[in-house]
C-alpha positions as CSV (number, residue, x, y, z in Angstrom):
1,M,-0.1,-0.2,0.1
2,E,1.4,3.4,-0.8
3,V,2.2,5.8,2.0
4,E,-0.5,8.3,1.0
5,D,-3.2,5.4,1.5
6,K,-1.8,4.2,4.6
7,L,-2.6,7.5,5.8
8,V,-5.8,8.0,4.5
9,Q,-6.7,4.6,6.3
10,K,-5.4,6.1,9.4
11,K,-7.2,9.4,9.4
12,K,-10.6,7.3,9.1
13,A,-9.9,5.5,11.9
14,I,-9.0,8.7,13.9
15,N,-12.1,10.3,12.8
16,T,-14.1,7.1,13.3
17,E,-13.1,7.2,16.8
18,L,-13.1,10.6,17.5
19,E,-17.0,10.4,16.4
20,R,-17.3,7.8,18.8
21,L,-15.4,9.4,21.7
22,L,-17.6,13.0,21.3
23,P,-20.9,13.4,23.5
24,R,-23.9,13.0,21.1
25,G,-26.4,14.6,23.4
26,D,-28.9,17.6,21.7
27,S,-27.3,20.4,23.8
28,L,-25.8,23.1,22.8
29,L,-22.5,22.3,24.1
30,S,-22.6,18.9,22.8
31,Q,-23.2,20.2,19.5
32,A,-20.5,22.8,19.5
33,M,-17.4,20.5,20.9
34,R,-18.8,18.2,17.9
35,Y,-18.8,21.3,15.9
36,A,-15.3,22.0,16.6
37,V,-14.2,18.3,16.2
38,L,-15.7,17.0,13.4
39,S,-15.7,20.3,10.7
40,G,-12.5,19.2,8.8
41,G,-8.8,19.5,9.4
42,K,-5.8,17.1,8.4
43,R,-5.6,15.4,11.4
44,F,-1.7,15.9,11.5
45,R,-1.0,15.6,14.9
46,P,-2.8,12.1,15.4
47,L,-1.1,11.2,12.3
48,L,2.5,11.7,13.9
49,V,1.1,9.8,16.9
50,L,0.0,6.3,14.9
51,S,3.1,6.8,12.4
52,S,5.3,7.1,15.3
53,G,3.7,4.3,17.2
54,E,4.2,2.1,14.2
55,C,7.9,3.0,13.8
56,F,8.4,1.8,17.1
57,G,6.1,-1.5,16.8
58,V,3.2,-0.5,18.6
59,D,-0.5,-1.4,17.2
60,Q,-2.7,0.7,15.9
61,D,-5.7,-0.2,18.3
62,V,-3.1,0.2,21.3
63,I,-2.4,3.5,20.3
64,L,-5.4,5.5,19.0
65,P,-7.0,6.9,21.9
66,F,-3.8,8.7,22.6
67,A,-4.2,9.7,19.2
68,C,-7.3,11.4,19.6
69,A,-6.7,12.5,23.1
70,V,-4.0,14.6,21.8
71,E,-6.3,15.8,18.9
72,L,-9.6,16.7,21.5
73,I,-6.7,19.2,23.0
74,H,-5.5,20.5,19.7
75,N,-9.2,21.1,19.0
76,Y,-9.8,22.9,22.5
77,S,-6.9,25.2,21.5
78,L,-8.1,26.1,18.3
79,I,-11.7,27.4,20.2
80,H,-10.0,29.1,22.7
81,D,-7.6,30.3,20.3
82,D,-10.4,32.4,17.9
83,L,-11.8,34.1,20.7
84,P,-12.4,37.4,20.6
85,S,-9.8,38.0,23.5
86,M,-7.3,35.9,22.0
87,D,-6.8,35.7,18.4
88,N,-10.6,37.2,17.2
89,D,-10.6,35.1,14.5
90,D,-14.4,34.6,12.6
91,F,-13.5,31.6,10.7
92,R,-12.0,27.8,11.0
93,R,-11.2,25.5,8.6
94,G,-13.6,27.9,5.9
95,K,-16.4,27.9,8.7
96,P,-17.6,30.2,11.4
97,S,-15.4,29.7,14.3
98,C,-17.3,28.1,17.2
99,H,-17.7,31.6,18.8
100,K,-19.7,32.5,15.6
101,A,-21.6,29.5,15.4
102,F,-22.5,29.3,19.3
103,G,-21.8,32.5,21.2
104,E,-18.3,32.7,23.2
105,N,-19.9,31.4,26.7
106,I,-20.5,27.9,24.9
107,A,-17.2,28.0,23.1
108,L,-15.5,28.8,26.1
109,L,-17.2,25.8,27.5
110,A,-16.6,23.4,24.6
111,G,-13.0,24.0,24.7
112,D,-12.9,23.3,28.5
113,G,-15.1,20.0,27.6
114,L,-12.5,18.8,24.8
115,L,-10.0,19.1,27.4
116,S,-11.4,17.3,29.9
117,L,-12.8,14.7,27.6
118,S,-8.7,14.3,26.3
119,F,-8.1,13.3,29.6
120,E,-10.9,11.1,30.3
121,V,-10.0,9.3,27.1
122,L,-6.6,9.0,28.4
123,A,-7.5,8.0,31.8
124,L,-10.3,5.0,30.5
125,T,-8.0,3.6,28.2
126,L,-7.4,0.0,28.8
127,L,-3.7,-1.7,28.0
128,D,-2.1,-5.0,29.4
129,K,-0.6,-4.6,32.5
130,K,3.2,-4.3,31.3
131,L,2.1,-1.1,29.5
132,I,0.6,0.9,32.6
133,L,3.7,2.6,33.5
134,K,4.2,3.3,30.0
135,K,0.8,4.7,29.9
136,E,1.1,6.7,32.8
137,H,4.3,8.1,31.3
138,V,2.5,9.3,28.3
139,I,-0.1,11.1,30.1
140,K,2.1,12.9,32.3
141,E,4.2,13.8,28.8
142,I,1.1,15.2,27.1
143,S,-0.3,16.8,30.2
144,C,3.2,18.8,30.5
145,F,3.4,19.2,26.8
146,A,-0.2,20.9,26.7
147,G,0.4,23.1,29.8
148,V,1.9,26.3,31.3
149,E,5.7,24.6,30.2
150,G,4.5,24.2,26.5
151,M,1.3,24.9,24.2
152,I,-0.3,27.2,26.8
153,G,3.2,29.0,27.8
154,G,3.4,29.5,23.8
155,Q,0.0,31.0,23.1
156,F,0.8,33.5,26.5
157,M,3.9,34.9,24.9
158,D,2.2,35.0,21.8
159,I,-0.1,37.2,23.5
160,T,2.0,39.5,25.3
161,L,5.4,39.8,23.3
162,S,5.4,42.9,21.2
163,P,6.7,41.7,17.5
164,E,9.2,44.9,17.6
165,K,10.8,43.4,20.6
166,V,11.0,40.1,19.6
167,S,14.4,38.3,19.2
168,E,15.1,35.6,17.6
169,E,15.9,33.2,20.5
170,K,12.6,34.3,22.1
171,L,10.7,33.8,18.7
172,Y,12.1,29.8,18.0
173,E,11.0,29.2,21.9
174,L,7.6,30.7,21.2
175,M,6.8,28.6,18.1
176,L,8.5,25.8,19.9
177,K,5.8,26.0,22.6
178,K,3.1,27.2,21.1
179,T,3.1,25.0,17.9
180,G,5.6,22.6,18.8
181,S,4.9,21.0,21.8
182,L,1.7,18.8,20.3
183,I,3.7,18.0,17.4
184,I,6.7,16.8,19.7
185,V,4.4,15.1,22.4
186,S,2.7,13.4,19.1
187,V,5.5,11.3,18.5
188,K,7.3,11.2,21.6
189,A,3.9,9.1,22.7
190,G,4.9,6.2,20.4
191,S,8.0,6.0,21.3
192,I,7.1,5.4,25.1
193,L,4.4,2.9,24.5
194,G,7.0,1.3,21.9
195,E,10.6,-0.4,22.5
196,A,12.3,2.6,21.7
197,S,16.3,3.2,22.6
198,P,17.5,6.2,24.6
199,S,19.0,7.5,21.1
200,Q,15.8,6.8,19.2
201,I,14.0,8.8,21.6
202,E,16.3,11.3,21.2
203,A,16.3,11.0,17.4
204,I,12.4,11.1,17.5
205,L,12.2,14.5,19.4
206,N,14.8,16.2,17.3
207,Y,12.3,15.4,14.6
208,G,9.5,16.3,16.4
209,K,11.2,20.0,17.2
210,N,12.2,20.3,13.9
211,I,8.6,19.8,12.0
212,G,6.9,21.8,15.2
213,L,9.2,24.8,13.9
214,A,8.5,23.7,10.5
215,F,5.0,23.7,10.7
216,Q,4.8,27.2,12.1
217,I,7.0,29.0,9.7
218,R,5.2,27.6,6.7
219,D,1.7,28.3,8.5
220,D,3.3,32.0,9.2
221,I,4.5,32.0,5.1
222,L,1.1,31.2,4.4
223,D,-0.8,33.6,6.3
224,S,1.9,36.9,5.6
225,A,0.1,37.6,2.4
226,E,-3.3,37.5,3.9
227,N,-2.1,39.7,6.5
228,V,-0.8,42.3,4.2
229,L,-4.0,42.7,2.2
230,E,-6.1,43.1,5.5
231,N,-3.6,45.6,6.9
232,H,-3.6,43.1,9.8
233,L,-1.3,43.9,12.5
234,S,0.7,40.5,13.2
235,R,1.7,38.9,16.1
236,P,5.2,37.7,16.4
237,N,6.3,35.6,13.7
238,S,8.9,34.2,11.3
239,V,7.8,36.5,8.5
240,S,7.9,39.6,10.4
241,I,11.2,39.0,11.8
242,F,13.3,37.5,8.9
243,G,11.3,37.8,5.7
244,I,9.8,35.8,3.4
245,E,12.9,34.3,1.9
246,E,14.6,33.7,5.1
247,A,11.3,32.1,6.5
248,E,11.4,29.8,3.1
249,L,14.7,28.8,3.8
250,R,14.4,27.9,7.2
251,L,11.0,26.0,6.3
252,K,13.3,24.0,4.1
253,H,16.2,23.7,6.6
254,H,14.0,22.1,9.7
255,V,12.5,19.8,7.9
256,N,15.7,18.5,6.1
257,A,16.9,18.1,9.6
258,G,13.7,16.2,11.0
259,I,14.1,13.9,8.2
260,R,17.7,13.3,9.2
261,A,17.4,13.0,12.7
262,L,15.3,9.7,11.4
263,D,18.2,8.6,8.8
264,K,20.8,9.0,11.9
265,A,18.9,6.8,14.1
266,S,17.8,4.4,11.3
267,L,14.3,4.7,11.9
268,E,12.5,3.6,8.9
269,S,9.0,5.2,8.8
270,D,7.9,6.5,5.0
271,E,4.8,8.1,6.8
272,L,7.2,10.4,9.1
273,R,9.0,11.4,5.9
274,F,6.1,11.6,4.0
275,L,4.2,14.0,6.6
276,A,7.3,15.9,7.0
277,S,8.0,16.6,3.6
278,K,4.6,18.0,2.9
279,L,5.2,20.8,4.7
280,L,7.6,22.0,2.1
281,S,4.1,22.4,-0.1
282,L,3.4,25.9,-0.2
283,K,0.3,26.4,-1.8
284,E,-2.8,28.5,-0.4
285,K,-4.2,26.8,2.3
286,N,-7.6,24.8,1.5
287,E,-10.6,25.3,3.9
288,N,-9.6,22.4,6.0
289,E,-6.2,23.1,6.5
290,Q,-6.2,26.1,8.7
291,D,-4.3,25.7,11.7
292,S,-5.1,21.5,11.2
């Protein structure tokens, strides 16, 4: 089976499980949670979880709940990012953002609900006894990378740092935390649940860091034209700091560095290589891609 076909099958499994996990009640809260998660997206992070797991010999049925938990956390963060007090975005994946569709109060609670659900999914995941300690380790890692030292810390930097005062060092810290955190933990989860050696864990973390940086730089490049057209004063980003040409060079550098990390450790995963290489495409975002 071709690598793209394998990823399509993995994405179907992810979407089916998310559909099952999300609340089905008629309340506006349940509707808002389902709307936010099931309205599209490439499922980049959960695909990394499944591909990393496969790379380290973890059965898909074992690691699928972890992949879905990461995706629930990601979607909660998108709901909150779109709120008027944060990025104030009216659209997400080509549709009205959650607070535009359901109101700010319900959107806020929908995000909270998705975050709580993610850890409920993790806690209720039944694994073989020999994997219990590894499960606890992964839950700890996800909570840390999603928290104030990771994604939330990056979001805080994003709303408080002034673009004209951001150094290269601070920008990279912001990108690694805000965007890189969930990408790093996505690939780390598979290495923990699998039989990865310390050197292999180091390699997969190197891959995750570089792909996290590449993902955000690519996002900045694709957003830059839109920001100019709208005369939008952007938050700190790689294009405003480095310029478009340098940003494109850095995108290529980080994608190549991520792939080299896999090669150096002899980690065989066509899917991880493919997901990295796809970031080099700078075609205009489609409706389902926005921060997907």
